[in-house]
matplotlib code that plots the C-alpha trace (Angstrom):
import matplotlib.pyplot as plt

x = [-17.6, -21.3, -21.6, -20.2, -22.5, -25.6, -24.5, -24.0, -27.3, -29.0, -27.5, -28.7, -32.2, -32.6, -31.3, -32.6, -34.4, -31.2, -29.2, -31.9, -32.1, -28.4, -28.2, -26.6, -29.2, -29.3, -32.2, -30.1, -29.2, -32.7, -34.1, -31.7, -32.3, -36.0, -35.6, -33.1, -35.4, -38.0, -35.7, -36.7, -33.3, -34.1, -37.6, -36.3, -33.3, -32.6, -32.8, -30.3, -27.9, -28.3, -27.7, -24.6, -23.1, -23.9, -22.0, -19.2, -19.0, -19.0, -16.1, -14.2, -14.2, -11.9, -9.6, -5.9, -2.7, 0.2, -0.2, 0.0, 2.1, 0.9, -2.8, -4.6, -7.9, -9.4, -8.8, -10.0, -13.2, -13.6, -13.3, -15.8, -18.3, -17.9, -18.3, -21.4, -22.9, -22.2, -23.4, -26.7, -27.7, -27.0, -30.6, -31.7, -30.3, -33.4, -35.3, -33.3, -35.1, -32.3, -31.9, -32.1, -28.7, -27.2, -29.0, -27.7, -24.1, -24.3, -26.0, -23.6, -20.6, -21.7, -22.7, -19.5, -17.2, -19.0, -18.7, -14.9, -14.3, -16.1, -14.2, -10.7, -11.1, -12.9, -10.1, -7.4, -9.4, -10.1, -6.4, -5.4, -7.9, -6.9, -3.2, -3.8, -6.0, -3.7, -2.4, -1.0, 2.1, 3.6, 4.3, 7.2, 6.2, 4.3, 7.6, 8.8, 7.4, 8.6, 10.8, 11.1, 13.8, 13.7, 16.1, 13.9, 15.6, 14.4, 15.7, 14.7, 15.7, 18.4, 19.2, 21.0, 22.0, 20.1, 19.8, 16.5, 14.8, 11.8, 10.2, 12.9, 16.0, 18.1, 18.0, 20.5, 19.2]
y = [-54.0, -54.7, -56.5, -53.5, -51.1, -53.2, -53.2, -49.4, -48.7, -51.1, -49.2, -45.9, -47.2, -49.1, -46.2, -43.4, -41.5, -41.3, -40.1, -37.5, -36.3, -35.8, -33.9, -36.8, -36.9, -34.9, -34.5, -35.8, -39.0, -39.4, -39.3, -42.0, -44.1, -44.0, -45.7, -48.2, -48.9, -50.3, -53.2, -56.5, -56.9, -54.0, -55.2, -56.5, -56.4, -60.1, -60.0, -57.2, -58.9, -62.3, -60.7, -58.9, -62.0, -64.2, -61.7, -61.7, -65.5, -65.6, -63.1, -65.3, -68.2, -66.1, -64.8, -65.0, -64.5, -66.2, -69.1, -68.1, -70.8, -69.6, -70.0, -72.5, -73.9, -74.2, -70.5, -69.3, -71.3, -69.9, -66.3, -67.1, -68.5, -65.5, -63.2, -65.0, -64.8, -61.1, -60.4, -62.3, -61.5, -57.8, -57.4, -58.2, -54.9, -53.2, -54.8, -52.9, -50.0, -47.4, -44.3, -44.8, -43.3, -45.9, -48.7, -47.3, -47.2, -50.7, -52.2, -50.7, -51.6, -55.2, -55.9, -54.3, -56.2, -59.5, -58.7, -57.9, -61.1, -63.2, -61.4, -61.7, -65.3, -66.3, -64.9, -66.7, -69.9, -69.8, -69.3, -72.1, -74.5, -73.5, -74.2, -77.4, -78.7, -77.7, -80.9, -79.9, -80.6, -77.3, -78.8, -78.4, -75.0, -74.6, -73.7, -76.7, -78.5, -81.1, -80.0, -81.3, -84.0, -85.2, -83.8, -82.1, -81.2, -79.1, -76.1, -73.7, -75.8, -74.9, -77.6, -76.4, -78.5, -77.7, -78.6, -78.4, -79.6, -81.9, -84.4, -84.0, -84.3, -82.3, -83.5, -82.9, -82.8]
z = [18.1, 17.3, 20.6, 22.5, 20.5, 21.4, 25.1, 25.1, 23.4, 25.8, 28.8, 27.4, 26.7, 29.9, 32.1, 30.0, 32.8, 34.8, 31.8, 31.0, 34.6, 34.7, 31.4, 29.5, 26.7, 23.5, 21.0, 18.1, 19.9, 21.3, 17.8, 16.6, 19.6, 19.2, 15.9, 17.3, 20.3, 17.9, 17.0, 18.5, 20.2, 22.5, 23.5, 26.8, 29.0, 28.4, 24.6, 24.3, 26.7, 25.0, 21.6, 22.8, 24.4, 21.4, 19.2, 21.6, 21.6, 17.8, 17.8, 20.3, 17.8, 15.5, 18.2, 17.2, 19.0, 20.7, 22.9, 26.5, 28.3, 31.7, 30.9, 33.1, 31.8, 35.3, 36.2, 32.7, 33.1, 36.6, 35.3, 32.5, 35.0, 37.3, 34.3, 33.1, 36.6, 36.9, 33.4, 33.8, 37.4, 37.1, 35.9, 39.4, 40.6, 39.4, 42.2, 44.8, 46.7, 46.3, 44.2, 40.4, 39.9, 42.3, 40.4, 37.1, 38.3, 39.8, 36.8, 34.2, 36.4, 37.1, 33.5, 32.2, 34.6, 33.7, 30.0, 30.3, 32.3, 29.6, 26.9, 28.4, 29.7, 26.5, 24.3, 26.2, 26.4, 22.6, 21.9, 24.3, 22.7, 19.2, 19.9, 21.8, 19.1, 16.2, 14.8, 11.4, 9.4, 10.7, 14.1, 16.5, 17.9, 14.6, 12.9, 10.9, 7.8, 5.4, 2.5, -1.0, -1.0, -4.5, -7.1, -9.6, -12.9, -15.7, -17.6, -14.8, -11.8, -9.3, -6.7, -3.6, -0.7, 2.5, 6.1, 7.9, 11.1, 10.8, 13.2, 15.9, 13.7, 11.4, 7.8, 5.0, 1.5]

ax = plt.figure().add_subplot(projection="3d")
ax.plot(x, y, z, "-o")
ax.set_aspect("equal")
plt.show()
């Protein structure tokens, strides 16, 4: 969420004149954003975008969810590269000699689409890698694990016969 917040504040600060000219600025938010604009992360377009994308990448490391059997690493990497390209080269739109409102729409759209592509493909890629690299005792669809097979006896023990699946076969203990 912090990544998205940085990106939204960046959009507002970078395109402030267009927002103000279209009546989308308020004195209360302007005062808060003046304080935020003094932060080093908002000194340049690239520092805000890099900060936002770094926070996004950190959050992708903790992505959880089911394994998507239909995910293809090549297509996910392609979407990630396209997203990174859109996200990074969107700053070049400020060079265009068109109306500022057009540049604002294009810049916010291009950067947002790039961000969403990185987010969605990165989440799926993170999940795919996490499940492919998972090599733990809870294998076989991450559902089975070894059971205690010794007969343990003490005054509190209850020993019941059981059947369970482990390492490709059903065991009776």
